[in-house]
C-alpha positions as CSV (number, residue, x, y, z in Angstrom):
1,M,4.3,22.4,6.4
2,S,3.5,19.1,4.5
3,N,6.2,16.7,3.5
4,H,3.9,15.1,0.9
5,M,5.3,14.5,-2.6
6,D,4.0,16.6,-5.5
7,Y,3.4,15.2,-9.0
8,D,6.8,16.4,-10.2
9,D,8.5,14.7,-7.2
10,Y,7.3,11.2,-8.2
11,N,9.3,8.8,-10.4
12,H,7.4,8.9,-13.7
13,N,8.7,5.5,-15.0
14,Q,5.3,4.0,-14.9
15,A,6.4,0.7,-16.7
16,E,8.9,0.1,-13.9
17,R,6.4,1.0,-11.2
18,D,3.8,-1.3,-12.7
19,A,6.2,-4.2,-13.0
20,W,7.0,-3.9,-9.2
21,L,3.3,-3.9,-8.5
22,G,2.6,-6.9,-10.7
23,L,0.7,-4.8,-13.3
24,Q,3.1,-5.1,-16.2
25,D,0.6,-6.9,-18.4
26,E,-2.2,-4.4,-17.7
27,T,-3.5,-2.0,-20.4
28,W,-4.1,1.5,-19.1
29,R,-7.1,3.5,-20.2
30,P,-6.7,7.3,-19.9
31,G,-7.5,8.5,-16.4
32,S,-7.8,5.1,-14.9
33,I,-6.5,3.3,-11.8
34,K,-5.4,-0.3,-11.3
35,Y,-5.7,-2.4,-8.2
36,F,-2.9,-4.5,-6.8
37,G,-2.5,-6.9,-3.9
38,D,0.1,-9.1,-2.2
39,L,2.7,-6.3,-2.0
40,P,5.5,-7.4,0.4
41,A,7.4,-5.0,2.7
42,S,10.6,-5.4,0.6
43,R,8.8,-4.3,-2.6
44,M,7.1,-1.4,-0.7
45,E,10.5,-0.2,0.6
46,L,11.8,-0.2,-2.9
47,L,8.8,1.8,-4.2
48,I,9.4,4.4,-1.5
49,T,13.2,4.5,-2.1
50,E,12.6,4.9,-5.9
51,K,10.0,7.7,-5.3
52,F,7.0,5.8,-6.6
53,L,5.3,5.8,-3.2
54,D,5.1,8.7,-0.7
55,P,5.6,7.3,2.8
56,E,3.5,10.2,4.2
57,D,0.5,9.5,1.8
58,A,-2.6,8.0,3.4
59,Q,-5.8,6.8,1.8
60,N,-8.5,9.0,3.5
61,D,-8.5,7.9,7.2
62,A,-6.0,5.0,6.7
63,P,-2.6,4.9,8.3
64,S,0.2,6.4,6.1
65,A,2.1,4.1,3.7
66,G,5.1,4.5,6.1
67,E,3.0,3.3,9.1
68,F,1.7,0.3,7.1
69,L,5.4,-0.4,6.1
70,E,6.5,-0.3,9.8
71,F,3.8,-2.9,10.7
72,M,4.8,-5.1,7.8
73,Q,8.5,-4.9,8.7
74,K,7.6,-5.9,12.3
75,H,5.3,-8.7,11.1
76,P,6.8,-10.8,8.3
77,G,4.2,-12.3,5.9
78,S,2.1,-9.1,5.9
79,M,1.0,-7.9,2.5
80,A,-0.3,-4.5,1.4
81,H,-3.0,-3.8,-1.2
82,G,-4.2,-0.7,-2.9
83,Y,-4.2,1.0,-6.3
84,A,-2.0,2.8,-8.7
85,V,-3.1,5.9,-10.6
86,N,-2.2,6.3,-14.3
87,L,0.6,8.7,-15.3
88,D,-1.7,10.9,-17.4
89,R,-3.5,12.1,-14.2
90,T,-2.2,15.0,-12.1
91,D,-2.7,12.8,-9.0
92,Y,-0.4,10.0,-10.3
93,R,0.6,7.9,-7.3
94,I,0.3,4.7,-5.4
95,S,-2.2,4.5,-2.6
96,I,-2.1,1.8,0.1
97,E,-5.7,0.9,1.2
98,G,-4.9,-1.9,3.7
99,I,-3.0,-5.0,4.6
100,S,-3.5,-8.7,5.1
101,V,-1.7,-11.3,7.1
102,A,-2.0,-15.0,6.1
103,S,-2.9,-17.3,9.0
104,K,0.5,-19.0,9.1
105,Y,2.1,-15.6,10.0
106,V,-0.4,-14.5,12.6
107,T,0.9,-14.3,16.2
108,H,-0.6,-12.9,19.3
109,Q,1.5,-9.7,19.0
110,C,0.6,-9.4,15.3
111,V,-3.1,-9.4,16.3
112,V,-2.6,-6.8,19.0
113,D,-0.7,-4.5,16.6
114,F,-3.2,-5.1,13.8
115,V,-6.1,-4.2,16.0
116,E,-4.3,-1.1,17.2
117,M,-3.6,0.1,13.7
118,C,-6.6,-1.1,11.8
119,R,-9.5,-1.0,14.2
120,H,-11.2,2.0,12.4
121,A,-10.9,0.4,8.9
122,D,-14.0,0.2,6.7
123,S,-13.5,-3.5,6.4
124,F,-11.8,-5.4,9.3
125,T,-11.5,-9.1,9.7
126,I,-9.8,-11.2,12.4
127,D,-10.2,-14.9,11.9
128,E,-7.6,-17.4,10.7
129,Q,-6.1,-14.5,8.7
130,L,-6.1,-10.8,9.2
131,Y,-7.5,-8.3,6.7
132,C,-8.2,-4.6,6.7
133,W,-9.3,-2.1,4.0
134,F,-9.8,1.6,4.2
135,D,-12.1,3.3,1.7
């Protein structure tokens, strides 16, 4: 049995959700999505607690939001990116598509854990900073 949240389970205060995602000045067109970046672990935790983000949800073959959060909690300075779906759609939600880690936060263990979690990403970069994106 799935533990995924249904449309009615989500918090429908889109204005509050959007403010936490940094989208408060965005204009929504019917049926649209909006992309966000630089979402820290603390804000992601809040989105889960307030039922804006399903920790079991995964973007296609990506790790779940909860798995991304675990990585981010273990490796400070990690940021999530993804998109939010407009409230007028029956699939209203937040989807996490990947994470990034700025070079000043990259440690050996961070790289090891990043490769383990993100090695099958559609876009995967390890240089001064770390970045992954799942389509």
